[in-house]
C-alpha positions as CSV (number, residue, x, y, z in Angstrom):
1,P,-51.9,123.2,-59.0
2,E,-55.0,125.1,-58.0
3,G,-57.8,126.1,-60.4
4,K,-59.5,124.2,-63.5
5,Q,-57.5,121.3,-65.1
6,I,-57.8,119.9,-68.5
7,H,-58.6,116.2,-68.5
8,L,-59.2,113.7,-71.2
9,V,-61.4,110.9,-70.9
10,P,-61.8,107.9,-73.3
11,A,-65.0,108.0,-75.5
12,H,-65.7,104.5,-74.2
13,G,-65.4,105.5,-70.6
14,G,-62.6,104.8,-68.2
15,T,-60.1,106.9,-66.2
16,A,-59.8,110.5,-67.0
17,E,-56.0,111.4,-67.8
18,R,-54.9,114.9,-66.4
19,L,-53.3,116.8,-69.5
20,S,-52.6,120.4,-68.0
21,S,-50.0,121.1,-65.7
22,G,-51.5,124.4,-64.5
23,P,-54.8,126.1,-64.4
24,A,-56.7,126.6,-67.6
25,G,-59.9,128.2,-68.9
26,S,-61.9,128.6,-72.0
27,V,-60.8,125.4,-73.8
28,Q,-61.0,125.0,-77.6
29,W,-59.8,122.0,-79.5
30,S,-57.9,122.6,-82.9
31,R,-59.7,121.7,-86.2
32,D,-57.4,118.8,-86.7
33,G,-57.7,117.5,-83.2
34,K,-53.9,117.5,-82.3
35,R,-54.0,120.5,-79.9
36,I,-56.2,122.0,-77.2
37,Y,-56.0,125.8,-77.1
38,F,-56.9,127.4,-73.8
39,M,-56.6,130.8,-72.0
40,G,-54.2,130.6,-69.0
41,A,-55.5,131.2,-65.7
42,D,-54.2,132.2,-62.3
43,E,-50.3,132.6,-62.6
44,R,-50.6,132.0,-66.5
45,A,-53.4,134.5,-67.0
46,G,-53.2,136.9,-69.8
47,N,-51.9,134.4,-72.3
48,I,-53.3,131.8,-74.7
49,W,-51.7,128.4,-74.5
50,A,-51.7,125.3,-76.5
51,L,-51.5,121.7,-75.3
52,S,-49.9,119.1,-77.9
53,L,-52.0,115.8,-77.5
54,K,-49.2,113.8,-79.3
55,E,-46.4,115.1,-76.8
56,R,-48.5,115.8,-73.8
57,R,-46.7,119.2,-73.7
58,E,-48.1,122.7,-73.0
59,F,-46.5,125.9,-74.4
60,P,-47.6,129.7,-74.6
61,V,-49.0,130.8,-77.9
62,T,-48.9,134.5,-76.9
63,N,-46.4,136.5,-74.8
64,L,-48.8,139.2,-73.3
65,T,-47.8,139.1,-69.6
66,G,-46.9,142.7,-68.3
67,R,-48.7,144.5,-71.3
68,R,-51.5,146.6,-71.2
69,G,-55.0,145.5,-71.9
70,S,-56.5,142.0,-71.7
71,L,-57.7,139.1,-73.8
72,G,-61.0,139.2,-72.1
73,F,-63.3,136.2,-72.1
74,Q,-62.4,135.0,-75.6
75,S,-61.5,131.5,-77.4
76,P,-59.1,131.3,-80.2
77,A,-60.9,130.8,-83.8
78,T,-60.2,127.3,-85.1
79,D,-61.2,128.0,-88.6
80,G,-57.8,128.9,-90.0
């Protein structure tokens, strides 16, 4: 897929692991470190997505496709 991807690099260095299966933007870690939230891009634009680090699975958090308005350039709050 085209666009920006989410990768995870070990703190001690090494090979980056691609985590996202599609384009992503405005990445934000959850407070507990178990998920990464991001804005969908390109064909996934207009929704917020989450990526479970344990399961290495992405899923939409919002279902706004086809609705009026836009999320703009925001990141989800991680302070509860």
